[in-house]
C-alpha positions in Angstrom: 10.2 -14.4 22.0 13.3 -12.2 22.8 15.1 -12.4 26.0 14.8 -8.6 26.4 12.1 -6.0 25.8 12.6 -2.4 24.8 10.1 0.1 26.3 9.7 3.7 25.4 8.0 6.3 27.5 7.1 8.8 24.8 7.9 9.3 21.1 11.5 9.9 20.2 10.7 13.4 19.2 9.4 14.3 22.7 11.9 16.2 24.9 11.2 13.8 27.8 11.6 10.6 25.7 13.2 7.7 27.5 13.9 4.2 26.3 15.0 1.2 28.4 15.7 -2.4 27.6 14.8 -4.9 30.4 14.8 -8.7 30.7 11.7 -10.3 29.4 9.5 -12.0 32.1 9.5 -15.8 32.0 5.8 -15.8 30.9 6.7 -13.7 27.9 9.3 -16.1 26.8 6.7 -18.9 26.5 7.1 -20.8 23.2 3.6 -22.2 22.9 0.2 -22.2 24.6 1.0 -25.1 26.9 4.1 -23.3 28.3 2.2 -20.1 28.7 -0.6 -21.9 30.6 2.1 -23.5 32.8 3.6 -20.1 33.5 0.6 -18.0 34.3 -2.4 -20.4 34.5 -5.3 -21.3 32.3 -7.7 -18.8 33.8 -5.3 -15.9 33.3 -4.5 -17.0 29.7 -8.2 -17.1 29.0 -8.9 -13.7 30.6 -6.1 -12.0 28.6 -7.2 -13.8 25.4 -10.8 -12.6 25.8 -9.8 -9.0 26.5 -7.6 -9.0 23.4 -10.4 -10.5 21.3 -12.7 -7.7 22.5 -10.2 -5.1 21.6 -9.7 -6.7 18.2 -13.4 -6.9 17.5 -14.1 -3.3 18.5 -11.2 -2.3 16.3 -12.8 -3.9 13.3 -16.2 -2.3 14.1 -14.5 1.1 14.6 -12.8 0.8 11.2 -16.3 0.3 9.7 -17.7 3.3 11.8 -14.9 5.6 10.4 -15.0 4.4 6.8 -15.8 6.9 4.2 -16.9 6.3 0.6 -15.5 8.1 -2.5 -17.6 11.2 -1.8 -16.3 11.4 1.8 -19.7 10.3 3.2 -20.1 7.7 6.0 -19.9 4.4 4.3 -21.8 2.4 7.0 -24.7 4.3 8.6 -25.9 3.2 12.1 -28.8 1.3 10.6 -26.3 -0.9 8.8 -25.2 -2.4 12.1 -28.7 -3.5 13.0 -29.5 -5.2 9.7 -30.0 -8.9 9.9 -27.2 -9.8 7.5 -24.7 -7.4 9.4 -25.7 -8.9 12.7 -25.0 -12.4 11.4 -21.7 -11.3 9.9 -20.6 -9.7 13.2 -21.7 -12.7 15.2 -19.6 -14.9 13.0 -16.5 -12.6 13.4 -13.2 -14.2 14.1 -9.8 -12.6 14.5 -7.2 -12.7 11.8 -3.4 -12.6 12.2 -2.0 -9.2 11.2 1.1 -9.4 9.0 3.3 -6.4 9.6 4.2 -4.6 6.3 7.7 -4.0 5.5 8.5 -0.3 5.8 9.7 -0.1 2.1 6.4 -1.7 1.0 4.4 0.9 2.9 6.4 3.7 1.2 5.8 2.2 -2.2 2.1 1.8 -1.5 1.9 5.4 -0.4 3.8 6.8 -3.4 1.8 4.6 -5.7 -1.4 6.1 -4.5 -0.2 9.7 -5.2 -0.2 11.7 -8.4 3.2 11.3 -10.2 4.0 14.9 -9.6 3.3 14.6 -5.8 5.4 11.4 -5.6 8.3 13.0 -7.5 8.2 16.0 -5.2 8.3 13.9 -2.1 11.2 11.8 -3.5 13.1 14.9 -4.2 12.7 16.1 -0.7 13.9 12.8 0.7 16.9 12.8 -1.5 17.8 16.3 -0.5 17.4 15.4 3.2 19.8 12.5 2.9 22.4 14.1 0.7 23.5 16.0 3.7 
């Protein structure tokens, strides 16, 4: 982990935006589980891990709750979550490591999902903005 941490108070577009870089606490510079346990203790590591696992699990379920099908209808009705197969699937849930997408890959994916005319119009706007 980095020796410093940048923290922002609000989005950069907000008039009261502030950003500050501070030294990283020792515990955040841990290089492995053993050094983290040494820095803050096994019980605290466990507590933080369990809280983050709960957040990740709820996020997965929330994504399902918010999912829509091609007709913009709810993809997973409430009854789906009490079905035996779903209960078993949710009980077997384990977290996965998220891999951050490269910003360029995000742009390519977004443009690729658009009609060619829409993508061309957006590219023209971006080019005009950066020609200055």
